[in-house]
N, C-alpha and C positions, 0 to 999 in steps of 0.2 A: 428150547423154543430160544427163538430170537427175539429184541425185544427196539420197539419205536419208542425213539426219544423224540420226542418234539418239540417248539418254542423259536420265540423269530428271534434274528440273528442278533448273537449279542446275550446268548439268555440265559447262558453259560451251559451248553448240549454239552463242548466237548471235554468239559471240567468233568463232569458227573459222568461225562460216558466214560472217562478214565478211572474215574472210583471204582467205576464196575469191572472192567478190567482187571483191575489188581485183586479186588474182592471178592469177584465174583467167576473170572476165570475168562472171563467172554473176550470177542475180537470187535474191535470198534469200525467201525467201515461211514466215515465222512464223507459227505458226496463234494465238500469245498475241498477238503484234503485230497481228492483224488483229481478235481477237477486242476487243482493251484498245482497236483505234481505232473499233470499234462500239461499244461503251461512253463513249467519248468523245464521237460520237452521241445520245446520251441518246434511242434507239430504244428502241421498249420490248421488242428482241429482244438490246440494249445491256444495260438495264436488270436484265436476267433472266441476263442473260452473269453484270453484276458479283456477284451474290446468287449464284453458283457460285461463281468466284471468290475470293471471302472468303471463300469456308468450303472450299479444300482442295483442291472438285470440280472434275472436269471438266467441261464442256460437251458434249449428246449430240450422234452423231454426226452427225443430221438437221442440225443447226444445221454445226457444221465441215465439214459436206460443201457448204450452200447458199453461202456465201464462200468456201471451196475454190475452189469450181466456177467461181467468176465472173475469179480467176487465171488459174488453168492454161486455160480460153478462150481465153487474151489471148493477140492471134497475136505480141503483142512479147516473150512472153517464154517463146518457145515449143523444149521442149527444152533450155532453159536454165535449172532452177529447181533452187537446190538448198533440198528439201521439208526445216525446221528444226524435227526434233520432232511430226513427224506422218510415218506414221501413228501409232496405239498400242494399234492392237486389227486381230484378223484382217479385222475387218468393214471396217475402213478402210482397211485392204490391198488389198479384195478391189475398192472403189469406189475407190478411188488408182488401179488398175491398171486399172478399167473406164473409169474414164472417158481416164486417158493412151493406151486404146487404142483410143477414141472419135474420137482427135484425129490420133490413130498417132504418138505418143511413148511414150518407151520411161524404165525406170530401168538406169542403168551404173553406179554406186560407191554402194555401200550401205556408211555408216561409222556403228562404236559407240563412243560417249565413256562407257567405266566406270570408274564410281567410288562409294566405298563411303557408306551415310549419313552417319559422321561428316564429311567433309569437306566434303556438302554442308551439313550445318545449319550448318557451320559460312561457309560459301562464302553463304549466300543471307543468313544473319540477318546478315550483315556487308554486304550489297548494298545501295549509293545507287544511284539515277539520276538525271542531271542536266534539271530542265524544258527548260532551252532549248536542250542539242545533243544530249539522248542518249546520252550517253557513260555505262558504268555503271563503278561504279568499288568497290571492297572496304574496311568502316572498318580490319582487319585484315590487306590484303594491299595496301592503297595508301595511304597514311597519309601519307605524302611528295606525293602526288600529288593527294588530297586536299586540303591543306592549300593546294598553288599552284596548285589548279588554276581555266582562266581565264575562266570565268562567273561563280565566287564560290561559297563553299561553299553557300549562303542556299537556290541553286539545286538542292545535292542534296535529294534527298525518297526516302526506302522506300516501298516499295508493300506498300500495305494487305496483302497477303497472305501479307507477310515477316515471320512471329513462329512460334516455335515447337512449337506446334499444330499451326498449318497445313503449316508444313514437314514432318513426319511425316507429317499424312495424305497430303502430294503425296506424299508419297517412295514410300508404302505402297500408297498409287492405283498410281503405276507400276509397282509390283512386280507387282503385280497383274493388271493391262489390258496392260502394253509385254510384261512375260519371252512370252509364247506367240510374240509376235510376232520376239520374235531370235530364238527356239527357229528358226520357220518360216522367216526372211530368214540365220539363219549357215548354211543351204546353202546359199545365192548362191555361186557360185564370183563374184564382188566383194563379198562382204563384210567387210569389215575389222573388228576391235576394238583397240579404242586406249584404252591407262591415262591414260583421262581426271582422275586427278591428278597428272601432272607439271607441271612449270609451262604457260605456254600457250607459249613457241615451243618448248618440243618436241614439243609436241603439233603447234603446225603445221607442223614441220619433217616429225612423222610422217607426215601428210595430205598435204603434198605429196610423199611421198616416194610416195603412191600412187596419185593420180595425177597424174603427170610418169608413174610406169611407164603408168596405162592412156591415158593420151592423152590428154584435155584440151587439148579446144584455146580459141581468143579470140576473143570477141566484143563487142560493149557490151556494161555490164551497169547496175544499178539494183539497188534495193531496193524491192518490192511491198507499197505501205501495203494494199492491195484492191482 
């Protein structure tokens, strides 16, 4: 069964998804990373995506759906996907259900990491990602790790969209577009809300409790790049 992992930008969805991948042998599908991969390829679609992301906006459903279906229909990832940050609205949810049903797949677990805007601002404003190993650190919470980073501090870069105005815009856009989908999924018996302001390990333990109770099994895993 597949997993949906929700939370506003900066809630730690990517970090928790990585824990699930390692422990339960799932595949992580982050729409953000899929979009950034397209930007790196410098395609016409990638250029348009970069403009939207830099202004704190979400790309169109049509664009996301095109890239998403390529991964869902890959037999290697069948019923072993963590949807990291998707769907963001009712239309995307209906599209996801349609694609999954078409290929006889299901959603078994829906987890929401709830975090306030104040915490999100600090997490995102301090976020740095390594260009070599893709590790993400925070200047407010990982000072020692940054100093001792094995790749060297010079490889730690901030994302272009990590500035105050963009953070506020992304959070407000999230609240406007994603709140309805959370209300929709919260009625599902497999929906769980977790305090995303807790320490990473505490959040991870709560997720483990949910998945262990619901019987996640073990297979080979990977990260879906696109």
